[in-house]
C-alpha positions, 0 to 999 in steps of 0.5 A: 371751268372755274365754277367746277373747280369751285364746286370740287374745292367745296366737296374736298378737304384735300386738293392735289394741284399738278403742273401739267404744262410740260406733259401738255407739249405735243413734241415731247422729250426727257421732262416732258415724257416723265410728266405726261407718263406719271400723270397718267399713271396717277389717274389709275390709282383711286382718290381717297373719299376727301381728295381731289386733283387739279391739272393746270395747264396753259391751254386745253389739255390734248385728248388723252390727257384730258381723259379725267377719272372721278375727282380729276378736273383740269384748269386752264391758266391763261397767259399772254406772254412767251415767258412767266407762266410758272413764276408769275401766273401759277403764283397768282393761282397759288395765292388766291386759289391755292391747293393743299399740295402743289406737285411740280414735276420739273425743277422751277417753282412759281415765286409763291408757293402754297405751304406744302410743295413737292417738286422732281429734281431730275439732276444737277448735271449743270453743277457737276459738270458745268463745262457741259452747258451753255452758260445762260442755261446753267445760270437759269438751272442754278437759279431754279434748283437753288429755289427748288431746294429752298421752297420744296417741302419734299424733293423727288429724284429719279435715282440715288446717283442724283440724290447723292449729288443733291445732298453733296452739292446742295447741302440737302437734308436727305430725309427731304429726298425720296429716290422714285425710279422712272420707267419706260412706256411698254405700250409703245416700247416692246419687241416689234417684228421686222414686218411691224417695224418695216414701214418705219424703217422704210420712212427714215430709209434704214436697213436692220444693221445700225446703232442707235442713239437717242436724245439731243446732240449736245456736248453733255451726250458725248457725241464726238467720242462716239463718232470716232469710235465708230470711224474705228469700228468701220475701219476694222470692217470690210468693204461694203459694210452696211453698219450705220450710226444713227442719231435720233434727236435735235441739235443743242449745246456745243452742236456747231463744234460737233458738226465738223466731226459729222461733216469731215468724217471719213464715214459720213455716209454711213452716219444719219441724223434723223432730227426729232423723232416721235415715240411712235416712230422711235419705238419700232427703230429702237427695237430694230438696232443692233444696240442702243448706244448711251455715252453721255458724260452725265444723266439723272437716270436715262429712260432710253436704256430702259426703253432699249431693254424692253425693246429687246435691244442690247445697251451700250452705255457710259460707266457713270454712276446712274447707268451702274444703278439703273442698267447694272450688269445687263448691259456693257458699261464703257468708259465715256471718253475711250473711243477704242473701248467703245469701237471694241464693244461696238464690234463684239455686239456685232460678232458675239451672238451668244453675248448679243443674246444674254443682253437681250434676255437679261435686259427684258427682265430687268426692264420689268423691274421698273414701271410707271405704275410703281412710280406713280404708287410711290409718288402717291405715297410722297404726296399724302404723306405731306397731308396725312 
């Protein structure tokens, strides 16, 4: 592998090194899915004559990620500890085999970086809303974000809302920050017929009357407000009402306190916790949901809202800045802390067929404005602006 890289080095005057550690994980969520989708889409854009790309990873790339076009290669940076791969092992690589540009799709950078560095800062929620984070995690995110702001030549952010926060809270020069919107994977997230989704619904023992929530069950996601809202919604329905509230995601920070809301809810038999659900199952579930609920107190972008819209599912989301930017008027935006307003919106989406149809139609069109190909094209523009 090293000999192959040395051969490429001798042929290329510009080498883009990309951190593929997150993209290569088996169970992926937000940042991991972003890294993978972006890298896969970057491959679709032909390299210029003098350009090469190297993907860095801790272990061999999986089958799909390892399908490398001409001019691309992979390099395994082995590491014997559970921690320190980025800070130490990647630093070692940067000292002895530095690429022309290093691109890290996450917020953590190696201690030693080449002269040109591009990174993505996905959000600064830990700084805007520190009460929503584990103190240890908040301390780590604060440290790595400060380092990223200091070391990165250019910074990508997924939304104007995140850029505004970064400029305000970290005094970053706006010219260093480029907004590059994210997208849904439409090869997976699209409308499914009831027959196409039947086996997945059966697997999770679900009917077709349910509200879906996707993401880690953590304080930031505003889960308790949603449970109270669902209780109000159910209290206004008749005996035998089939609607369920379904959570797809693993427990996170604050789950121990919210667990009482799950366990003591008068409608707990209609609240389901599925745990982690892989995308190949989640996509059919999303398409069959009555609505997708996104009540977060803070988000940097919120890919699931686009996944819902692309799937033909109405979106009910908190009225925070990024949801106004990404979802706009094609969803129902609700103050995040108002359970009654959420309950009313859930009731309206069930009873008002015309509204639901309108939101589905507008949502599908809105989702078309976002694509990973566009994200990759804009990312390539930033990468090349660092060189040429």
